[in-house]
C-alpha positions in Angstrom: 1.6 34.9 9.2 1.3 34.3 5.5 2.6 30.9 4.4 2.7 29.6 0.9 0.7 30.9 -2.2 -3.3 32.2 -0.9 -4.6 32.7 -4.5 -5.7 28.7 -4.9 -9.0 28.8 -2.7 -10.6 26.0 -4.5 -11.3 22.2 -3.7 -13.2 19.7 -6.6 -13.8 17.5 -4.2 -16.9 18.1 -2.4 -19.1 20.5 -0.7 -22.9 21.0 1.0 -25.4 23.2 1.4 -28.3 22.9 4.1 -30.1 20.9 2.0 -27.5 18.9 0.1 -24.1 17.4 -0.4 -22.4 17.3 -3.6 -19.3 14.7 -4.3 -17.5 15.1 -7.5 -20.7 16.5 -9.7 -23.4 14.0 -8.2 -25.8 14.6 -5.5 -24.5 12.4 -3.0 -28.1 11.1 -1.3 -29.6 11.2 -5.0 -26.7 9.9 -7.4 -24.5 8.3 -5.0 -25.8 6.6 -1.3 -27.7 3.2 -2.7 -25.7 3.7 -5.7 -22.5 3.0 -5.6 -20.1 0.8 -4.3 -17.5 1.6 -1.8 -14.8 0.6 -4.4 -16.1 2.9 -7.0 -16.3 5.1 -4.7 -13.0 5.6 -3.8 -12.3 5.7 -7.2 -14.5 8.6 -8.2 -13.3 10.4 -5.0 -10.2 10.4 -6.3 -10.1 11.0 -9.6 -12.9 12.9 -10.1 -14.5 9.8 -12.7 -16.6 6.9 -12.2 -14.1 3.9 -12.9 -14.9 1.4 -15.9 -16.2 -2.2 -14.5 -12.7 -3.4 -15.8 -10.8 -0.6 -13.4 -13.5 -1.0 -10.5 -12.3 -5.0 -10.3 -9.1 -4.7 -10.4 -9.0 -1.4 -7.3 -11.2 -4.3 -5.5 -8.7 -7.2 -6.3 -6.1 -4.7 -4.5 -8.1 -3.6 -1.9 -8.9 -7.1 -1.1 -5.4 -8.6 -1.6 -3.8 -6.0 0.5 -6.4 -5.8 3.6 -5.1 -8.4 6.0 -1.8 -10.3 6.2 -2.1 -11.6 10.1 -0.1 -9.9 13.2 2.4 -7.4 10.6 4.1 -4.3 12.6 0.9 -1.9 11.8 -1.6 -4.4 13.6 0.8 -5.4 16.7 0.9 -1.1 16.9 -2.5 -1.4 16.8 -3.5 -3.5 19.2 -1.1 -3.0 21.6 -2.8 1.1 21.3 -5.6 -0.3 21.9 -4.7 -2.5 24.8 -3.9 0.3 26.6 -6.2 2.8 25.9 -9.5 0.6 25.6 -11.5 3.9 24.4 -9.1 5.2 21.8 -10.1 3.3 18.6 -9.0 6.0 16.4 -5.5 6.4 18.2 -5.2 2.4 17.7 -5.8 3.0 14.2 -3.9 6.3 13.9 -1.0 3.9 16.0 -1.8 0.7 12.7 -1.8 3.1 9.9 1.9 5.0 11.5 3.3 1.5 11.3 2.6 1.0 7.5 6.4 2.1 6.3 8.2 2.0 3.6 9.2 -1.3 4.3 6.1 -2.6 5.1 2.6 -2.6 3.7 3.3 0.8 2.3 5.6 -0.3 0.3 3.1 0.3 -3.3 4.9 3.2 -3.4 8.2 3.2 -3.7 7.2 0.3 -6.3 4.3 2.4 -8.2 7.5 5.6 -8.5 10.2 2.7 -9.9 8.0 1.1 -12.4 6.8 4.4 -13.6 10.2 6.0 -13.6 11.2 2.8 -15.6 8.3 3.2 -17.9 9.2 6.9 -18.9 12.8 5.6 -19.2 11.4 2.7 -22.0 9.5 5.9 -23.9 12.4 7.9 -23.9 15.4 6.1 -24.5 13.8 3.4 -27.1 14.9 0.7 -25.7 13.0 -2.4 -25.0 11.6 -3.8 -21.5 13.8 -6.3 -21.5 17.3 -4.0 -21.8 15.8 -1.4 -19.2 14.7 -3.9 -16.3 18.3 -5.5 -16.7 20.0 -2.0 -16.6 18.0 -0.7 -13.3 18.3 -3.8 -11.8 23.2 -3.6 -12.5 22.3 -0.2 -11.2 20.4 -1.7 -8.1 22.4 -3.9 -7.2 25.8 -1.9 -7.5 24.4 0.3 -5.2 23.6 -2.4 -2.7 19.9 -1.7 -2.9 16.7 -4.0 -2.9 14.7 -4.0 -5.9 11.1 -2.6 -5.2 8.0 -4.8 -5.6 10.1 -8.0 -5.7 11.3 -10.5 -2.9 9.0 -11.6 0.3 10.2 -12.7 3.6 7.8 -15.4 3.8 6.8 -16.0 0.7 10.1 -16.6 -0.6 8.9 -18.8 -3.5 6.4 -16.6 -4.9 4.4 -14.7 -3.2 0.2 -15.6 -4.1 -1.5 -12.7 -3.6 0.6 -11.5 -6.9 0.0 -14.2 -8.9 -3.2 -13.8 -8.2 -3.5 -10.3 -9.1 -1.7 -10.6 -12.0 -4.1 -13.3 -13.6 -6.9 -10.3 -12.6 -5.2 -8.1 -14.8 -5.2 -10.7 -17.4 -8.8 -11.5 -17.0 -10.0 -7.9 -17.4 -7.5 -7.0 -19.7 -5.6 -4.7 -17.9 -2.5 -5.5 -19.0 -0.2 -2.1 -19.8 3.3 -1.0 -19.9 3.8 -0.9 -15.8 2.4 -4.8 -15.7 5.2 -5.7 -18.9 8.0 -3.8 -16.8 7.2 -5.3 -13.4 7.4 -8.8 -15.0 10.4 -8.1 -16.7 12.2 -7.4 -13.3 11.0 -10.1 -12.1 12.9 -12.1 -14.8 15.9 -10.6 -14.5 16.0 -9.9 -11.3 17.2 -13.4 -9.5 20.4 -13.5 -12.8 21.2 -10.5 -11.7 20.9 -10.2 -8.1 21.8 -13.7 -7.5 18.9 -14.8 -4.6 15.2 -15.8 -5.4 13.0 -12.5 -6.1 9.2 -13.4 -6.6 7.3 -10.7 -7.4 5.3 -9.4 -4.3 2.1 -7.5 -3.7 3.5 -4.3 -2.7 4.6 -4.7 -6.8 1.9 -5.5 -8.5 -0.5 -3.7 -6.8 0.9 -0.6 -8.6 1.2 -2.3 -11.6 -2.3 -3.5 -11.5 -3.1 0.2 -10.4 -1.0 2.0 -12.9 -2.0 0.3 -15.7 -5.7 0.6 -14.7 -5.5 4.6 -15.0 -5.0 5.5 -11.2 -3.0 8.2 -10.5 0.5 7.1 -8.7 0.6 10.4 -6.1 -2.0 8.5 -4.9 -0.6 5.0 -4.6 0.1 5.1 -1.0 -3.8 5.5 -0.2 -4.8 2.2 -1.5 -3.1 -0.2 1.1 -4.0 2.6 3.6 -7.6 2.3 3.0 -7.5 -1.5 2.6 -5.3 -1.9 6.0 -8.0 0.4 7.7 -10.4 -2.4 7.0 -8.4 -5.2 8.6 -7.3 -3.4 11.6 -11.3 -2.4 12.4 -11.3 -5.9 12.4 -8.5 -6.6 14.9 -9.5 -3.9 17.0 -12.9 -5.3 17.3 -10.9 -8.6 18.5 -8.8 -7.4 20.6 -11.7 -5.1 22.6 -13.3 -8.7 23.2 -10.1 -11.0 24.0 -6.9 -8.9 24.1 -3.5 -9.9 23.6 -2.0 -6.7 23.2 -0.4 -6.9 26.3 0.7 -10.8 25.4 2.7 -9.4 22.5 4.1 -6.6 24.8 5.5 -8.9 27.5 6.5 -11.6 24.9 8.7 -8.6 23.4 10.3 -7.7 26.8 11.2 -10.6 27.3 12.6 -11.6 23.3 14.8 -8.4 23.8 18.3 -8.7 26.5 19.8 -5.6 27.9 23.6 -5.3 27.1 23.8 -1.7 28.1 26.2 0.0 30.6 25.5 -1.9 34.2 23.9 -0.2 37.0 26.8 1.2 38.9 26.8 -0.7 42.5 27.3 1.9 45.3 24.4 4.1 43.6 26.4 7.3 42.1 
């Protein structure tokens, strides 16, 4: 069965033959191994171009910022999976990545799409950034929707990771329309939503990356790549001193059953 178009059997990312590997127009062994750091290589793989020094440093800062945040749901899923199957590192890593959704760790994509839409609205309407930000926040409030890129259950007074990333962007001269929009949303959201809503790391990452020129369609890959590094650390520790079953036990103790009682007559 043929599904989809059959006339695009091409890739511009990599190819290999008996004596060489070519990646984005570079000889892997001659040009890349030992000649490029992994962050810059990530940018090259995704975009096809080597990053500028500023683009590389901004990307590196974003990866470092989101790689680790303790025993978050994705880490718990990975550690409990490894506890149940100690030989299944690939399964445990996959479990952790699958636990990165639109609420935790994977929300940079949502925030990036939101910022992109608002920046487009500014360009198309000719309105200023603050007007578009306020209108958007009013719309979200009327629909009782959350503001992408703002708020954090633990860092309610301000996400220090976001603050640091914005400082890095300033230092590197990577401050464009998306960061300006994020800051405008951050200024107006507390008053419109009537609660503290600081800029969070999942808002700062796409703002920086988009202003640096990274494609929005690959935004989810940034936290996925970063958190994979953190998961490797957790899985090594899990294999040495396991807490997976401890977490599982405490979850079992914390949740009470409120379903129908068993029939006393056994039927």
